[in-house]
Structures are given as C-alpha cells and as structure tokens.
N, C-alpha and C positions, 0 to 999 in steps of 0.2 A: 505492499501499501505506500504509493506515495504522499507528501506533504500535502497535495492538491487531492487528495480522494480521501482525508481524515473528513469526520461526517461535522457538522455546527454541533457546537454545546462545547464544555467543558468533561474531562476525566481528570480524576483527583490520584494522583501518585501518592502511595502512601509505603513506608517500609519500617519493620517490627521485628525485633527478637528480645525476649525476655523483658517486654513492657511492665512486666507486673514486680517483678525482683528490682526493675532497674529505675523505679519510679516512675516510669511515662502515661501520663493522664492519655492511654491512648483512645479511650469510652467515649472521653468526654472530646479528645481529637477531632476523631471521625463523624461525633454528632456535630458538631461545627459547622462541617461544609456539605449535609445534607442536602439544604434547604436552594442548593444550587447545582449538585454534581451531578451529571447526567450519567457516571459511571466510577466505581473506586476498584483500582485496580493496589492490589496490596500485595505489598511480596513479605512474607513471614518466614524467620529463618529457622526453623523448626526449633522453636520456642522451649524448654523446657521446667516452662514456671507456671503453666496454666493457661497463657496469652494465645495459644492456640483454640483453647476449648473457648474462650470469651470473643475470640472471634467469629468462631461459628455461633454463639448465641448472640452478636449484633447483628450477623446474617439473617440469622431465624428473626432478630426481631424489625428489623427495618430492609429486607430486600425489596419489600415491595415498593418501596420508595423509591428505589434506586439500583442499578445491576451492580451487585458486589463480583470481582473474580480476585479469587486468595491464590496464590501462587506459595509452594513449600518449597522454600532457596535454601541450597545448603553456603551458607555465608562461609564457612570456614575453608572453603574451597581457595576465598580470595585472601590474598595477601598480600600487605602494603605494609611497609616499616614508618609510615608518614600518616594515617591515618583515613588515606583515601578509599578504604574499604566500601564504608558509605555512599560515599559518592557512586563507587563501582555498580554496588546494588542497585541505586536509584536510576542510576543510565540505563541499567538494564530492564530495569521495572519500566521505566518512562517507554520504552520502543515496546512496548505492550499495551500503549494507550491507545483508543482510536479516535480520540473527537478533537475537533480543530485547538483547543486549547488544554491545557493543561495544567492543573495548579498543586504546585507541591509542598504538601502537607507533612510536616514533621513531624513524629509521638508526643514531643511535648508541647506543639504549640495550639494553640485553640482560639479561633476568629469568634469574634462578636457579630450576633445576629445584624445588627447596623449594618454589616460591610455584604452581605448576601446580593441588594441588588447593584451595588458596587462592582462586585464581581459579576453579573449577570449582565449589565450591559456592557462593560468590556467586551465580555464573548459577545454580544451582540451588536449592539449599533453604532459603538465603537471600536469593532472589530480590525475596519478597513487602519486603523490610525496607528494600531501599536504591535510591536510581536513580544514586547516583556511589561511586565507590571512590577512595579517597586511599591513594598507594604512598610507604613512605621511599624516600630517595632516597641515593646514594653518590656524589659527581661526583668525576671527576677530571679538572682541569682545570688544565694546566700542569706534569702531574706523576703519576708514579705514586702517589703517596702523597695519600688519600682526601680532602679536603676535610674542614676539621672542621664542626661544626654550627654552622649559622649563617653562612657565608662564602657559599652560597648556598642557593637556596630547600630544604629539607630532606625537604619531601614534596610533591607533584603530584597531581592526581587523573589518570589514566589510565584508568578504565573507568567508562563511563556508560548508561546504556538509550538504547535507541536511539530520541531522540524528538527533534522537532526545534524544539526550545524551550531545549535543550542546544546552548550552541556556544560557539569558540573563542576564547581570550584573547590580545589580545598576537599575538607571531610565533610559537601556537601551545603555547605553553610549559604553559597548563591551560585550565581550563573556566570555564564561567560559565554565566548564566542559571538553568535548573529544576535544578540541582545537590544540593538537598537532600532529603533527607539524607544525609549522606556516611560511608559504613565507614570507621572511625578506622585511617590510620597502622598504628597501631600491632598490629595483628591481623593485619599480611603477616609472613611468617616472615621473609622475606630483604630487602633494599632494591633497586630495581633499580639498576643497573652503568650510569651514563652518561660515555661517554667521549667526552666533550666536545671536549678540545683535549689532545690528547696525542702524537698523530704529527708531530714538529715540518715536515715537508716540507709533508703534505695541511693543518696549521693555518696558514700563510703561501697556499695555493693558496685556502682556503676565506676568507681574510680579504680576499684580493684582490674574489672573488664578491659579499664582504658588502659590499663597499665599492660592487657597483652596486644590492644588493637595500636597503641602506635608504640610499637617497642622499641622504635627508633629516636625516643624522644624521652631525653633526660627527667624532665619535670613531672614527665605521666610518671615515669616511674617511681620517683620521691611521691609524689600524692598517693599511688598504688599503695605502696607500705606502708604510708601513715595510716590510711583506711584500712588494709588488712588488722591492725594493732587496734584499732577504734572497733571492727566487727568483732576479734577476741574479746574485749573487755563485755560488748553489750551492753554499754549505756545509753539505752536509746530514749529515758522517760517523756521527755519532752521535745515537742515540735519547735519549729521556729515561730516569734511572735509574728503578730500581724499588724500592719498600718494603720491607724487612725486615717490614714491620707487616703487611703483609696477609695475611687468612687468611678464607675462608668463601666464597671469589667462586666464580663460576662456570667450571666446565674450561677452559672454551674462552677465557676470557680470559689464561690463563697463555702460548698462543702469541703475544699479543699484546704484550705486554710488551716495551719498550725499542725496538720498532720504530722507522725513521727515518720511514719510511711504509707506512701499510697496505696489506697482500697480500692474498688472498684460503689460502683454506686450499687446502689439496693435494685435498682430493674435489672442490672446484670447477674446478680448473684441470686434473684427472687426463683 
C-alpha cells in the first residue's frame, strides 16, 4: 500500500510491554484517544505482568467503538546500546497502520478530551496544510507538580502523515525526516499529560529495566543500581504528594494522584 492509498482517518500507533509493573497508565492512555481514532494498532512485547490480559479486556470493552489490532512482538530480539529499542519497535508498528494520519501515543501519555476536535480537524479540513503536528506537553516527573517550561521538552510531534520518509528520533521521543511543515503546538487546546516518573515503586522497577535497554549509557547503569537497592529494601509506604496548583487536567488523572504504584481502574478489573 503506497502513501496515496492510505484511508482517510487516524491510526493510533501504541507500543507497550509490562505496563503494570513499570507504571504506565496504559488503560487511561488508550481511552483518551477513542473519540478520534479509526483504529488502534498495538505492539505488545510479550509482557509477563498481566498487561496482555488487560489489553484483551480493553478490546472486549471498547472494540465496538474502534478497530483494534494487537500484535505480539518479541522485543528482546531488538538490540541497541543507546535506547533506540522503542524507536525500532514503534517504527515497525507504524508500518502496520492503514490510515492517512498516525497519532503516536506513548503509554505514559494521556490526552485531554478537549483535544479531540483539534485532532479531527487536522485529519479532516486541515489535512492538506500539514504533514506533522506538534503538541504542547505537561510533564509530571518526580512529583505531581508540573515541570516548569524548559525543564523538559515543551512540545513534541505526536501526529504525522502516514509516510515512509517520516521516522523516529532517539528513543522515540520525537520525529524526524519529512516532518515539515508542522502545525504549531500553540493551536492545541490542552497539553499532552506525560506521567513519566510519578509512581515511586514503578519508577524503580522501570529504572532497572532501563539499565538493560540503555546498556551503553553509564548514567542509566548508576540509576538502575540505586533502584535495585531501594527495591530490595521495599520501603514504598507513601506516594508522591499532590500539588494544589493543578487544574484543567483530564478527569482520569484524579484517581492516579498519590499512588505508590500504578493500579488499573475498577472497570478494568471488574
């Protein structure tokens, strides 16, 4: 299928492995794109923590609203010393997408429902003007106080035309290749909410895993060693405090504030 043969609409490219133990709020993340997605294309990396079971539950609950295709991929077959594993997996999964536009949804990112019409307009009435869309970001890292501007990337491309000359950068934090022109992030009603490192026990479990993925990067090895020591002690009684300054965030975040480790919502475990 060539670029010109892609169907009008939006595919969501989503990759996930061991989302529960690593603290990715993947259930909330996937739900946040249901209102604009024509299909969800998911690469599941042979999880060992129950993630696969809950993806099946998600499909059974919401598969009548959107097409969902789940692929079980062996992520361990991908080797990289500098963390490009997620980029490689994401790019392979992107080739499975069948629609003209692709929204790249990371498993620790949640969209506000006020962004739904914006995304639809890009893929519809504004489709001829852009081939990539940059979104503002609100980062929660090490606490439930949003990072100030400039402390992390203030925006990143998350929506691109389904073209083979548009590729991922680094560990899939952004896109490169033929991504010009870009719809400015300032046009988006709400930021993407990035819950990168907010569940203390999950953060340490993820750090240990990153020590394997980023085998050639010394700072990741130090963080992994420290995380292993904390996990051995098992002292995770209190979650990170909630900021009093938060407002306007997606309602689903309210349940997550202050958790020591991520747990699925009641609808997922009923």
